[in-house]
C-alpha positions as CSV (number, residue, x, y, z in Angstrom):
1,M,0.0,0.0,0.0
2,A,2.8,2.4,0.9
3,E,4.5,1.6,-2.4
4,E,1.3,2.4,-4.4
5,L,0.9,5.7,-2.6
6,G,4.6,6.6,-3.2
7,E,5.4,7.0,0.5
8,K,9.0,7.5,1.4
9,T,9.7,4.4,3.5
10,E,13.2,3.5,2.4
11,D,16.5,4.7,3.9
12,P,18.4,7.0,1.7
13,T,21.1,5.5,-0.5
14,Q,24.7,6.7,-0.5
15,R,24.1,8.4,-3.8
16,R,21.1,10.3,-2.4
17,L,23.2,11.5,0.5
18,S,26.0,12.6,-1.8
19,D,23.5,14.5,-4.0
20,A,22.1,16.2,-0.9
21,R,25.6,17.1,0.2
22,E,26.3,18.8,-3.1
23,K,23.2,20.9,-2.7
24,G,24.4,22.1,0.7
25,Q,22.1,19.9,2.7
26,V,24.1,18.5,5.6
27,I,23.6,17.5,9.2
28,K,24.3,20.4,11.5
29,S,23.5,21.4,15.0
30,Q,23.8,25.1,16.0
31,D,23.8,24.1,19.7
32,L,26.8,21.8,19.2
33,S,28.6,24.5,17.3
34,G,27.8,27.0,20.1
35,A,29.1,24.5,22.7
36,I,32.4,24.0,20.8
37,D,32.7,27.8,20.4
38,L,32.3,28.3,24.1
39,L,34.8,25.5,24.9
40,G,37.3,27.2,22.6
41,A,36.7,30.6,24.2
42,L,37.2,29.1,27.7
43,V,40.5,27.4,26.6
44,L,41.7,30.7,25.1
45,V,40.8,32.7,28.2
46,L,42.7,30.2,30.4
47,V,45.8,30.3,28.1
48,F,45.8,34.0,27.3
49,G,43.6,35.5,30.1
50,N,46.5,36.6,32.3
51,G,48.1,38.5,29.4
52,L,44.8,40.1,28.4
53,V,44.1,41.3,32.0
54,T,47.7,42.6,32.4
55,G,47.6,44.4,29.0
56,L,44.1,46.0,29.5
57,S,44.8,47.0,33.1
58,G,48.1,48.6,32.0
59,M,46.3,50.5,29.3
60,L,43.7,51.7,31.8
61,R,46.4,52.7,34.3
62,A,48.2,54.7,31.7
63,I,44.9,56.5,30.8
64,L,44.0,57.3,34.5
65,S,47.5,58.4,35.3
66,G,47.8,60.7,32.3
67,E,50.6,58.8,30.7
68,A,48.7,57.8,27.6
69,P,49.1,60.0,24.5
70,G,46.4,62.8,24.6
71,S,45.1,62.0,28.1
72,S,46.6,65.2,29.6
73,A,45.6,67.5,26.7
74,G,42.0,68.0,27.7
75,V,39.3,68.0,25.1
76,S,41.7,68.6,22.3
77,G,43.5,65.3,23.0
78,I,40.4,63.1,22.9
79,R,41.0,62.1,19.3
80,E,44.6,61.2,19.9
81,L,43.6,59.2,23.1
82,S,40.9,57.4,21.2
83,Q,43.3,56.4,18.4
84,W,45.9,55.2,20.9
85,T,43.3,53.2,22.9
86,T,41.9,51.5,19.8
87,I,45.4,50.5,18.5
88,E,46.5,49.2,21.9
89,T,43.2,47.2,22.3
90,V,43.6,45.7,18.9
91,K,47.3,44.7,19.7
92,I,46.2,43.0,22.9
93,A,43.1,41.3,21.6
94,I,43.8,40.4,17.9
95,P,45.8,37.2,18.5
96,V,43.0,35.8,20.7
97,M,40.3,37.0,18.2
98,A,42.2,35.3,15.3
99,L,42.4,32.0,17.2
100,M,38.8,32.3,18.1
101,G,38.0,32.6,14.4
102,V,39.9,29.3,13.8
103,V,37.9,27.7,16.6
104,V,34.6,28.8,15.1
105,F,35.6,27.5,11.6
106,A,36.7,24.2,13.1
107,A,33.4,23.9,15.0
108,Q,31.6,24.0,11.6
109,L,34.1,21.8,9.9
110,V,33.8,19.1,12.5
111,Q,30.1,18.6,11.7
112,V,29.8,19.2,7.9
113,Q,33.4,18.3,6.9
114,W,34.8,20.1,3.8
115,A,32.0,20.4,1.3
116,P,32.1,23.9,-0.4
117,T,29.1,24.5,-2.7
118,T,27.2,27.5,-4.1
119,E,23.9,25.7,-4.5
120,P,22.3,27.3,-1.5
121,L,23.1,30.7,-2.9
122,S,21.4,30.2,-6.2
123,P,18.1,32.0,-6.6
124,K,15.0,29.9,-6.4
125,L,11.4,31.2,-7.1
126,E,9.8,28.7,-4.6
127,R,11.6,30.6,-1.8
128,L,9.3,33.6,-2.6
129,D,6.2,31.5,-2.2
130,P,4.4,33.0,1.0
131,I,2.3,29.8,1.5
132,A,5.4,27.6,1.5
133,G,7.1,30.1,3.8
134,F,4.2,30.0,6.3
135,G,4.3,26.2,6.0
136,R,8.0,26.2,7.1
137,V,7.4,28.7,9.9
138,F,4.5,26.7,11.4
139,S,5.8,23.2,10.6
140,R,6.2,20.5,13.2
141,K,10.0,20.8,12.8
142,S,9.9,24.6,13.5
143,A,7.6,24.0,16.5
144,A,10.0,21.5,17.9
145,R,13.0,23.8,17.4
146,T,11.1,26.7,19.2
147,T,10.1,24.5,22.1
148,A,13.6,23.1,22.5
149,G,15.1,26.7,22.3
150,V,12.8,27.9,25.1
151,L,13.7,24.9,27.3
152,K,17.4,25.4,26.7
153,L,17.2,29.1,27.6
154,V,15.2,28.3,30.8
155,L,17.7,25.6,31.8
156,I,20.8,27.7,31.2
157,S,19.2,30.7,33.0
158,I,18.4,28.6,36.0
159,V,22.0,27.3,36.2
160,A,23.4,30.8,35.7
161,G,21.0,32.3,38.3
162,I,21.9,29.6,40.9
163,Y,25.6,30.2,40.4
164,I,25.3,34.0,40.6
165,V,23.4,33.8,43.9
166,K,26.1,31.5,45.3
167,S,28.8,33.9,44.1
168,M,27.4,37.1,45.7
169,G,30.0,36.9,48.4
170,V,32.8,37.1,45.9
171,V,31.1,40.0,44.1
172,A,30.7,41.9,47.5
173,S,34.4,41.5,48.2
174,L,35.6,43.0,44.9
175,P,35.7,46.7,46.1
176,R,38.3,45.7,48.8
177,L,40.7,44.3,46.2
178,E,43.2,46.0,43.9
179,L,42.3,46.3,40.2
180,V,44.2,43.4,38.9
181,A,43.3,41.1,41.8
182,G,39.6,42.1,41.4
183,F,39.7,41.2,37.7
184,V,41.4,37.9,38.4
185,R,38.8,36.9,41.1
186,L,35.8,38.1,39.0
187,G,37.3,36.3,35.9
188,G,37.7,33.1,37.9
189,T,34.1,33.2,39.0
190,L,32.8,33.8,35.5
191,L,35.0,31.0,34.1
192,R,33.6,28.5,36.6
193,M,30.0,29.6,35.8
194,C,30.8,29.3,32.1
195,A,32.2,25.8,32.7
196,W,28.9,24.6,34.2
197,I,27.0,26.2,31.3
198,L,29.4,24.6,28.8
199,L,28.8,21.2,30.3
200,I,25.0,21.7,29.9
201,M,25.5,23.0,26.3
202,L,27.6,20.0,25.3
203,V,25.0,17.6,26.5
204,I,22.3,19.7,24.7
205,G,24.4,20.0,21.6
206,A,25.0,16.2,21.4
207,A,21.3,15.6,21.8
208,D,20.4,18.2,19.3
209,Y,22.9,16.7,16.7
210,A,21.1,13.3,17.2
211,V,17.7,15.0,16.6
212,Q,19.0,16.9,13.5
213,R,20.4,13.7,12.1
214,W,17.0,12.0,12.6
215,F,15.2,14.8,10.9
216,F,17.7,14.9,8.0
217,M,17.6,11.1,7.4
218,R,13.8,11.2,7.5
219,E,13.7,14.1,4.9
220,Q,16.1,12.1,2.7
221,R,14.0,9.0,2.7
222,M,13.1,7.5,-0.7
223,T,10.2,5.7,-2.2
224,K,10.6,2.1,-3.3
225,Q,10.3,3.3,-6.9
226,E,13.1,5.8,-6.4
227,V,15.4,3.1,-5.1
228,K,14.6,0.9,-8.1
229,D,15.2,3.7,-10.5
230,E,18.5,4.6,-8.9
231,R,19.6,0.9,-9.0
232,K,18.7,0.7,-12.7
233,S,20.6,3.8,-13.4
234,M,23.7,2.5,-11.7
235,D,23.4,-0.8,-13.4
236,G,23.1,1.0,-16.7
237,D,26.2,3.0,-16.0
238,A,28.1,-0.2,-15.1
239,E,26.8,-1.9,-18.3
240,M,27.9,1.1,-20.4
241,K,31.4,1.0,-18.9
242,G,31.6,-2.7,-19.5
243,R,30.5,-2.2,-23.1
244,R,33.1,0.5,-23.7
245,L,35.8,-1.7,-22.2
246,R,34.8,-4.6,-24.5
247,I,34.9,-2.2,-27.5
248,A,38.4,-0.9,-26.5
249,R,39.6,-4.5,-26.1
250,Q,38.2,-5.5,-29.5
251,L,39.9,-2.5,-31.2
252,A,43.2,-3.3,-29.5
253,L,43.0,-6.9,-30.7
254,Q,42.2,-5.8,-34.2
255,R,45.2,-3.5,-34.2
256,M,47.4,-6.3,-32.8
257,R,46.3,-8.7,-35.6
258,Q,47.5,-6.1,-38.1
259,D,50.8,-5.1,-36.3
260,V,52.2,-8.2,-34.7
261,P,52.7,-10.1,-38.0
262,K,54.9,-7.2,-39.1
263,A,57.1,-7.5,-36.1
264,D,60.7,-8.9,-36.1
265,V,60.4,-10.5,-32.7
266,V,58.2,-10.8,-29.6
267,V,60.0,-10.4,-26.3
268,T,58.0,-12.1,-23.6
269,N,57.7,-13.0,-20.0
270,P,55.6,-16.1,-20.5
271,T,53.2,-15.5,-17.6
272,H,52.6,-11.7,-17.8
273,Y,54.1,-9.5,-20.5
274,S,54.6,-9.6,-24.3
275,V,56.3,-6.8,-26.4
276,A,56.4,-7.0,-30.2
277,L,59.4,-5.1,-31.8
278,K,60.2,-4.1,-35.3
279,Y,63.4,-2.6,-36.6
280,E,64.1,-1.1,-40.1
281,A,67.6,0.2,-40.3
282,D,66.8,2.6,-43.2
283,K,63.7,4.1,-41.5
284,M,64.3,3.8,-37.7
285,V,67.0,5.1,-35.4
286,S,66.2,2.3,-32.9
287,P,63.7,-0.6,-32.7
288,T,60.0,0.4,-32.2
289,V,57.3,-1.2,-30.1
290,V,54.5,-2.2,-32.5
291,A,52.4,-4.0,-29.8
292,K,52.4,-4.8,-26.2
293,G,50.1,-6.3,-23.6
294,A,49.8,-7.8,-20.1
295,D,48.2,-11.1,-19.0
296,Y,45.4,-11.9,-21.5
297,M,46.6,-9.4,-24.1
298,A,50.1,-10.8,-23.7
299,F,48.8,-14.3,-24.4
300,R,46.9,-13.0,-27.6
301,I,50.1,-11.3,-28.8
302,R,52.0,-14.6,-28.5
303,E,49.1,-16.5,-30.1
304,I,49.2,-14.1,-33.1
305,A,53.0,-14.3,-33.3
306,I,52.9,-18.1,-33.5
307,A,50.2,-18.1,-36.1
308,S,52.2,-15.5,-38.2
309,G,55.6,-17.1,-37.8
310,V,57.1,-14.2,-35.8
311,P,60.0,-15.4,-33.5
312,I,59.3,-15.4,-29.7
313,V,62.1,-14.8,-27.3
314,E,61.6,-15.4,-23.6
315,K,63.5,-12.7,-21.6
316,A,61.4,-11.8,-18.5
317,P,63.4,-8.8,-17.2
318,L,63.7,-7.2,-20.7
319,A,60.0,-7.8,-21.4
320,R,59.0,-6.1,-18.1
321,A,61.4,-3.2,-18.8
322,L,60.2,-2.7,-22.4
323,Y,56.5,-2.9,-21.3
324,A,57.0,-0.2,-18.6
325,S,59.3,2.2,-20.6
326,A,57.9,2.4,-24.1
327,A,54.4,3.0,-25.5
328,V,53.0,1.4,-28.7
329,G,54.5,3.2,-31.7
330,Q,57.4,4.6,-29.6
331,Q,61.1,3.7,-30.0
332,I,62.8,1.9,-27.1
333,S,65.0,3.7,-24.6
334,P,68.7,3.9,-25.1
335,E,69.4,1.8,-22.0
336,H,67.7,-1.2,-23.7
337,F,69.6,-0.9,-27.0
338,E,72.3,-3.5,-26.2
339,A,69.8,-6.1,-24.8
340,V,67.5,-5.7,-27.8
341,A,70.4,-5.7,-30.2
342,E,71.4,-9.1,-28.9
343,V,67.8,-10.4,-29.3
344,L,67.6,-9.1,-32.9
345,A,71.0,-10.6,-33.7
346,Y,69.9,-13.9,-32.4
347,V,66.6,-13.8,-34.5
348,Y,68.5,-12.8,-37.6
349,R,70.9,-15.7,-37.2
350,I,68.0,-18.1,-36.9
351,N,66.3,-16.6,-39.9
352,E,69.5,-17.0,-42.0
353,Q,69.9,-20.6,-40.9
354,A,66.3,-21.3,-41.8
355,V,66.8,-19.8,-45.3
356,A,70.0,-21.7,-45.8
């Protein structure tokens, strides 16, 4: 019944998933990305936090003490002071910001791998359809996302509120501390609170990724007919490749039937390679390969040579070397001149004895 109605009851094939990936449709959880971003931020603060606090407090001290450029010039020095403050802030923060950018990129890459595509950017008229837009806004998937978002916000707010209430004593002690010590204590308190929030976000992110995967695989489901059509298409491609391979082999055999009988000798490794050579002193600088083959094709070359009366010489190392170094129609390499000359001399002697 489901097949007659065209319902999507079959799991997506690998080809369907690859096509979806090319269109920019991938499994991705914003919650998991946010958790990874927060984790990276916490690590960077732990590593570079001391330097950031020292640099910013030094800059603030210079401004308050009048040592910063323009700080002692009154209203006329505001522009100079603003420029100096901006430059110093950038110097202090830009290494951390650059590393944070790497973390954000890595958080996306971990989920979707490397799959650049411009398909989502291409204009589509169906995106302007208001009815379809309302359908997406008020869909079951959208409702589930909204509900989950509210629950996540409530849970994180409760954890943050509990921790802030427990940390009121630390906040009350800040006015009695020096500037740097106050920053350090406040920063430590905030880091511990962020660590608890991070733990919750990682759990939520993992759960959200599982949910997004379920939604994605459900959307990519196929009907039984689509699976059959894809299988037929793939079988047709395989059949076409096989047909092309058979045609190429037939053409190669036809060419060998024409060229091997013209050869002076076939150098062979009886089990794997055969190379047919021809040498005309008045036309060629060195012997030329007129045919070569491996395994089955090597056997056919030897078969044609026997039927045509072309001498066959078994020299396994030379046959392998000639097969690897020279293409059909190409002259042999200079390093093989001596070995091939010995073979041709041997063949010529046999031919002369046969004539005599």
